[in-house]
Backbone as CSV, one residue per row, in Angstrom:
resi,resn,N_x,N_y,N_z,CA_x,CA_y,CA_z,C_x,C_y,C_z
1,UNK,5.849,-1.793,66.114,5.953,-0.512,65.439,6.209,-0.748,63.955
2,UNK,5.461,-0.088,63.077,5.530,-0.307,61.641,6.829,0.222,61.051
3,UNK,7.456,1.182,61.688,8.688,1.758,61.129,9.884,0.836,61.305
4,UNK,9.832,-0.076,62.221,10.967,-0.953,62.474,10.859,-2.282,61.746
5,UNK,9.782,-2.498,61.027,9.610,-3.758,60.310,10.568,-3.826,59.142
6,UNK,10.999,-5.026,58.839,11.799,-5.221,57.629,10.844,-5.220,56.436
7,UNK,11.338,-4.948,55.238,10.447,-4.830,54.081,9.676,-6.099,53.746
8,UNK,10.143,-7.262,54.162,9.471,-8.502,53.794,8.558,-9.024,54.898
9,UNK,8.463,-8.357,56.007,7.645,-8.827,57.113,6.170,-8.597,56.811
10,UNK,5.359,-9.598,57.141,3.925,-9.541,56.888,3.202,-9.598,58.226
11,UNK,2.220,-8.740,58.392,1.427,-8.745,59.619,0.090,-9.409,59.331
12,UNK,-0.375,-10.218,60.281,-1.655,-10.895,60.150,-2.618,-10.326,61.182
13,UNK,-3.889,-10.347,60.843,-4.908,-9.824,61.749,-5.005,-10.682,63.012
14,UNK,-4.969,-11.989,62.802,-5.084,-12.906,63.935,-3.911,-13.870,63.879
15,UNK,-2.933,-13.668,64.721,-1.726,-14.503,64.705,-2.036,-15.953,65.091
16,UNK,-3.082,-16.182,65.850,-3.427,-17.544,66.269,-3.960,-18.367,65.108
17,UNK,-4.529,-17.702,64.100,-5.095,-18.414,62.955,-4.024,-18.775,61.928
18,UNK,-2.833,-18.259,62.097,-1.760,-18.525,61.139,-1.219,-19.921,61.396
19,UNK,-1.132,-20.695,60.323,-0.600,-22.051,60.448,0.823,-22.069,59.925
20,UNK,1.709,-22.568,60.708,3.110,-22.637,60.319,3.493,-24.100,60.187
21,UNK,4.206,-24.389,59.099,4.630,-25.764,58.844,6.145,-25.773,58.798
22,UNK,6.732,-26.701,59.501,8.179,-26.826,59.511,8.562,-28.055,58.688
23,UNK,9.406,-27.831,57.686,9.883,-28.943,56.872,11.070,-29.582,57.562
24,UNK,11.098,-30.884,57.523,12.187,-31.577,58.181,13.472,-31.448,57.380
25,UNK,13.363,-31.684,56.076,14.557,-31.608,55.248,14.121,-31.196,53.848
26,UNK,14.858,-30.305,53.250,14.535,-29.880,51.899,14.999,-30.949,50.922
27,UNK,14.153,-31.260,49.949,14.487,-32.280,48.961,15.122,-31.562,47.772
28,UNK,16.443,-31.626,47.720,17.179,-30.881,46.700,16.920,-31.400,45.292
29,UNK,16.618,-32.667,45.159,16.367,-33.233,43.829,15.180,-32.534,43.168
30,UNK,14.126,-32.354,43.913,12.934,-31.688,43.373,13.230,-30.216,43.104
31,UNK,13.912,-29.571,44.024,14.236,-28.148,43.860,15.133,-27.947,42.647
32,UNK,16.116,-28.819,42.481,17.017,-28.702,41.330,16.265,-28.912,40.019
33,UNK,15.365,-29.882,40.001,14.578,-30.131,38.799,13.699,-28.919,38.467
34,UNK,13.119,-28.317,39.476,12.316,-27.112,39.263,13.173,-25.951,38.765
35,UNK,14.363,-25.823,39.320,15.244,-24.726,38.905,15.709,-24.886,37.463
36,UNK,15.827,-26.124,36.987,16.227,-26.346,35.593,15.151,-25.848,34.630
37,UNK,13.889,-26.017,35.005,12.802,-25.619,34.113,12.414,-24.156,34.298
38,UNK,13.030,-23.502,35.241,12.674,-22.121,35.543,13.215,-21.194,34.457
39,UNK,12.316,-20.462,33.847,12.733,-19.463,32.860,12.203,-18.122,33.336
40,UNK,13.092,-17.194,33.411,12.717,-15.896,33.941,13.424,-14.815,33.144
41,UNK,12.656,-13.893,32.657,13.241,-12.782,31.919,13.519,-11.682,32.938
42,UNK,14.760,-11.259,32.992,15.157,-10.288,34.008,14.362,-8.993,33.890
43,UNK,14.547,-8.304,32.778,13.842,-7.045,32.555,13.305,-7.058,31.140
44,UNK,12.069,-7.475,30.963,11.520,-7.510,29.604,11.416,-6.092,29.036
45,UNK,11.654,-6.000,27.743,11.619,-4.712,27.058,10.181,-4.435,26.628
46,UNK,9.399,-3.936,27.569,7.986,-3.691,27.288,7.805,-2.637,26.207
47,UNK,8.633,-1.615,26.243,8.512,-0.553,25.245,8.804,-1.101,23.849
48,UNK,9.854,-1.910,23.732,10.188,-2.512,22.436,9.090,-3.440,21.946
49,UNK,8.542,-4.234,22.872,7.453,-5.135,22.503,6.231,-4.350,22.045
50,UNK,5.932,-3.265,22.741,4.767,-2.440,22.376,4.981,-1.796,21.010
51,UNK,6.202,-1.267,20.782,6.488,-0.632,19.496,6.409,-1.639,18.356
52,UNK,6.913,-2.856,18.592,6.851,-3.893,17.556,5.395,-4.259,17.259
53,UNK,4.592,-4.394,18.314,3.174,-4.716,18.122,2.451,-3.594,17.389
54,UNK,2.745,-2.353,17.785,2.113,-1.207,17.125,2.531,-1.124,15.660
55,UNK,3.811,-1.396,15.373,4.278,-1.368,13.981,3.559,-2.436,13.164
56,UNK,3.395,-3.622,13.743,2.683,-4.690,13.033,1.226,-4.290,12.795
57,UNK,0.609,-3.662,13.791,-0.778,-3.199,13.626,-0.879,-2.149,12.528
58,UNK,0.092,-1.224,12.501,0.080,-0.190,11.459,0.245,-0.811,10.078
59,UNK,1.123,-1.807,9.965,1.306,-2.476,8.673,0.015,-3.163,8.238
60,UNK,-0.670,-3.805,9.186,-1.942,-4.455,8.860,-2.972,-3.431,8.397
61,UNK,-3.035,-2.299,9.096,-3.987,-1.254,8.716,-3.670,-0.710,7.324
62,UNK,-2.375,-0.494,7.033,-1.982,-0.004,5.708,-2.354,-1.012,4.633
63,UNK,-2.124,-2.291,4.921,-2.455,-3.337,3.957,-3.962,-3.357,3.692
64,UNK,-4.744,-3.249,4.762,-6.200,-3.238,4.603,-6.658,-2.015,3.815
65,UNK,-6.063,-0.857,4.090,-6.420,0.359,3.351,-6.063,0.216,1.877
66,UNK,-4.878,-0.360,1.608,-4.437,-0.561,0.223,-5.402,-1.492,-0.509
67,UNK,-5.785,-2.597,0.146,-6.725,-3.535,-0.475,-8.078,-2.867,-0.716
68,UNK,-8.518,-2.048,0.235,-9.799,-1.364,0.086,-9.747,-0.394,-1.094
69,UNK,-8.642,0.365,-1.223,-8.504,1.291,-2.349,-8.510,0.544,-3.673
70,UNK,-7.804,-0.594,-3.726,-7.767,-1.383,-4.963,-9.165,-1.900,-5.313
71,UNK,-9.902,-2.359,-4.310,-11.266,-2.836,-4.559,-12.160,-1.706,-5.047
72,UNK,-11.990,-0.521,-4.457,-12.790,0.625,-4.893,-12.451,1.008,-6.332
73,UNK,-11.157,0.950,-6.683,-10.754,1.249,-8.060,-11.372,0.250,-9.029
74,UNK,-11.331,-1.031,-8.657,-11.914,-2.067,-9.510,-13.424,-1.857,-9.657
75,UNK,-14.079,-1.516,-8.552,-15.526,-1.293,-8.603,-15.849,-0.083,-9.478
76,UNK,-15.045,0.981,-9.369,-15.274,2.171,-10.195,-15.056,1.842,-11.666
77,UNK,-14.023,1.058,-11.947,-13.745,0.658,-13.329,-14.899,-0.177,-13.877
78,UNK,-15.404,-1.092,-13.058,-16.518,-1.945,-13.467,-17.770,-1.109,-13.727
79,UNK,-18.042,-0.150,-12.837,-19.202,0.729,-13.028,-19.062,1.547,-14.308
80,UNK,-17.846,2.018,-14.577,-17.605,2.804,-15.787,-17.845,1.959,-17.038
81,UNK,-17.374,0.710,-17.017,-17.593,-0.184,-18.157,-19.082,-0.460,-18.358
82,UNK,-19.793,-0.697,-17.261,-21.231,-0.952,-17.368,-21.967,0.275,-17.892
83,UNK,-21.569,1.458,-17.436,-22.205,2.690,-17.911,-21.924,2.888,-19.392
84,UNK,-20.717,2.548,-19.824,-20.361,2.687,-21.239,-21.163,1.711,-22.092
85,UNK,-21.388,0.514,-21.584,-22.176,-0.467,-22.325,-23.639,-0.042,-22.421
86,UNK,-24.153,0.599,-21.386,-25.547,1.034,-21.395,-25.764,2.290,-22.241
87,UNK,-24.713,3.080,-22.422,-24.889,4.344,-23.145,-24.890,4.105,-24.651
88,UNK,-25.364,5.085,-25.373,-25.409,5.012,-26.833,-24.200,5.684,-27.465
89,UNK,-23.207,6.018,-26.687,-22.044,6.734,-27.207,-21.306,5.903,-28.247
90,UNK,-21.276,4.592,-28.069,-20.564,3.759,-29.043,-21.329,3.681,-30.360
91,UNK,-22.638,3.857,-30.299,-23.433,3.816,-31.528,-23.424,5.152,-32.261
92,UNK,-23.198,6.217,-31.553,-23.280,7.541,-32.146,-21.906,8.043,-32.575
93,UNK,-21.262,7.321,-33.439,-19.986,7.758,-33.996,-20.270,8.547,-35.268
94,UNK,-19.404,9.489,-35.553,-19.647,10.368,-36.704,-19.571,9.610,-38.021
95,UNK,-18.747,8.588,-38.116,-18.650,7.858,-39.386,-19.882,7.004,-39.655
96,UNK,-20.622,6.652,-38.606,-21.837,5.866,-38.788,-23.073,6.731,-39.018
97,UNK,-22.938,8.029,-38.848,-24.100,8.907,-38.921,-24.305,9.460,-40.333
98,UNK,-25.580,9.631,-40.673,-25.962,10.278,-41.931,-26.990,11.336,-41.608
99,UNK,-26.977,12.352,-42.349,-27.973,13.387,-42.138,-29.087,13.222,-43.149
100,UNK,-30.256,13.621,-42.784,-31.391,13.518,-43.684,-31.367,14.600,-44.758
101,UNK,-30.663,15.655,-44.511,-30.633,16.768,-45.460,-29.698,16.500,-46.628
102,UNK,-28.723,15.606,-46.421,-27.764,15.316,-47.481,-28.162,14.087,-48.283
103,UNK,-29.353,13.671,-48.224,-29.770,12.453,-48.898,-29.900,12.664,-50.407
104,UNK,-29.734,13.841,-50.843,-29.859,14.108,-52.279,-31.169,14.809,-52.565
105,UNK,-31.513,14.889,-53.801,-32.739,15.581,-54.199,-33.863,14.578,-54.372
106,UNK,-34.260,13.937,-53.341,-35.352,12.983,-53.409,-36.680,13.690,-53.631
107,UNK,-36.757,14.926,-53.190,-38.005,15.661,-53.385,-38.250,15.972,-54.867
108,UNK,-37.208,15.962,-55.683,-37.353,16.216,-57.108,-38.015,15.042,-57.810
109,UNK,-37.902,13.860,-57.218,-38.484,12.685,-57.842,-40.005,12.734,-57.847
110,UNK,-40.602,13.481,-56.994,-42.054,13.531,-56.912,-42.672,14.443,-57.963
111,UNK,-41.911,15.259,-58.553,-42.480,16.189,-59.527,-42.384,15.699,-60.905
């Protein structure tokens, strides 16, 4: 009956196929050596580990976004400098300009 089984009892489909081995004596030296190397975390803090990982991921994303913004600023600055070099705005300063109408009375010289 399944209700009377203890929680650790295992049922097999074919009991005749089950092989049982009886140890004559347990070798404590080997067991003790294994127990020394045994490391077991009782209750790992999965939530804390997840939050720490998520925080690290967020920091990485922020860093990448910051670097991308800086690169975009540099690219915009570079484009602006190139556009300024290509334009004639630096040549068209008012102190460098002369008008043809203020050249004097050159037309009087022909008469």
